[in-house]
C-alpha positions in Angstrom: 3.0 62.3 -16.2 6.9 63.4 -15.6 7.4 59.6 -16.5 4.8 58.9 -18.7 7.5 61.0 -21.2 10.9 60.1 -20.1 8.7 56.2 -20.4 8.2 57.6 -24.6 11.8 58.7 -24.4 13.0 55.1 -23.7 10.3 53.9 -26.5 11.9 56.4 -29.1 15.1 55.5 -27.6 14.6 51.6 -27.8 12.5 51.7 -31.3 15.6 53.4 -33.3 18.7 51.9 -31.7 17.1 47.9 -32.4 15.4 48.8 -35.6 12.5 47.9 -35.2 14.0 44.0 -35.6 14.8 44.1 -38.5 18.3 42.8 -38.7 21.1 45.2 -40.5 24.7 43.2 -39.9 26.8 41.2 -42.3 24.7 38.3 -43.8 26.0 34.8 -42.6 25.6 31.6 -44.0 23.2 30.5 -42.0 25.0 26.2 -42.3 28.6 28.0 -40.4 26.9 30.5 -39.0 29.9 32.9 -40.5 29.2 36.6 -42.5 28.8 35.9 -45.9 31.0 38.4 -47.9 28.3 39.9 -50.3 30.7 41.6 -52.6 32.8 37.9 -53.9 36.0 38.2 -55.2 36.8 38.1 -58.7 36.1 34.7 -59.8 34.0 33.7 -56.2 30.3 32.8 -57.0 28.4 35.1 -55.1 26.2 33.3 -52.1 23.9 32.0 -53.4 24.6 32.3 -57.2 23.3 29.0 -59.3 24.7 30.6 -62.8 27.4 28.1 -64.7 30.7 27.8 -64.6 31.3 28.9 -67.7 29.7 29.7 -71.2 31.2 25.8 -71.9 28.4 24.4 -69.4 26.2 26.6 -70.3 26.6 25.4 -73.5 26.7 21.4 -71.6 23.5 22.1 -70.3 21.7 23.4 -72.9 23.2 19.9 -75.0 21.6 18.3 -72.5 17.7 20.2 -71.9 17.4 19.7 -75.6 18.9 16.1 -76.0 16.7 15.6 -72.9 13.6 17.7 -75.0 13.7 15.2 -78.0 14.3 12.1 -75.8 10.8 12.7 -74.2 8.9 14.1 -77.6 10.1 10.6 -79.4 8.7 9.1 -76.4 5.2 11.3 -76.3 5.0 10.6 -80.2 5.8 7.0 -79.2 3.4 6.1 -77.1 0.6 8.2 -79.6 1.3 6.1 -81.5 0.8 3.2 -80.0 -2.8 4.5 -77.8 -3.8 5.4 -81.6 -3.1 2.0 -83.2 -4.9 -0.3 -80.5 -8.1 2.7 -80.1 -8.0 1.5 -84.3 -7.8 -2.0 -83.3 -10.7 -1.7 -80.5 -13.4 -0.4 -83.4 -11.7 -2.8 -85.2 -12.8 -5.7 -83.0 -15.8 -4.1 -82.6 -16.7 -4.8 -86.2 -15.8 -7.9 -86.6 -18.0 -8.8 -84.1 -21.0 -7.9 -85.9 -19.9 -10.5 -88.8 -20.4 -14.4 -89.2 -18.4 -17.0 -87.2 -15.8 -17.5 -90.2 -15.4 -13.9 -91.0 -15.2 -12.9 -87.7 -12.4 -15.4 -86.5 -9.8 -13.9 -89.6 -11.9 -10.0 -89.4 -9.8 -10.5 -85.6 -6.7 -12.1 -86.9 -6.1 -9.2 -89.6 -6.9 -7.4 -86.9 -4.5 -8.6 -84.3 -2.1 -8.0 -87.2 -2.7 -4.5 -88.0 -1.9 -3.8 -84.3 1.2 -5.9 -83.8 2.5 -4.4 -87.8 1.5 -0.8 -86.3 3.1 -1.1 -82.8 6.7 -2.5 -84.3 7.1 0.4 -86.3 6.6 2.9 -83.4 8.9 1.4 -81.6 11.2 1.1 -85.2 10.9 5.0 -85.0 11.3 5.1 -81.3 14.2 3.5 -81.2 16.0 5.3 -84.5 15.2 8.6 -82.7 17.0 7.8 -79.0 20.3 7.2 -78.7 21.3 4.3 -77.4 21.4 4.2 -73.2 24.5 2.9 -71.1 
């Protein structure tokens, strides 16, 4: 009975000193194994801090993101315009198929020309909205 009490006392002491497996030591930089300072000096970045360096950098980051969004929007509008033109072309060609031989050829040629004009207009609009890369 005395050994059971002694064993319980040692178990409680081990859990108290061991902290139940939790680590309350100083955080370390895992790549270097060095302790990190959770309270950086003024002007230093805290570990894991991804905040921009300055307000000017923030403005630059915002401007870059806005430009990328505008470029993506322009590319999506171009793709939509081309898809709509191709869809209209397919419908027109189906209508042309119902016509007789001479009229059918002329109708398909007109549908092809309309498709090319729509694609050219979409490309021009895209070129106006996106700056040249380089």
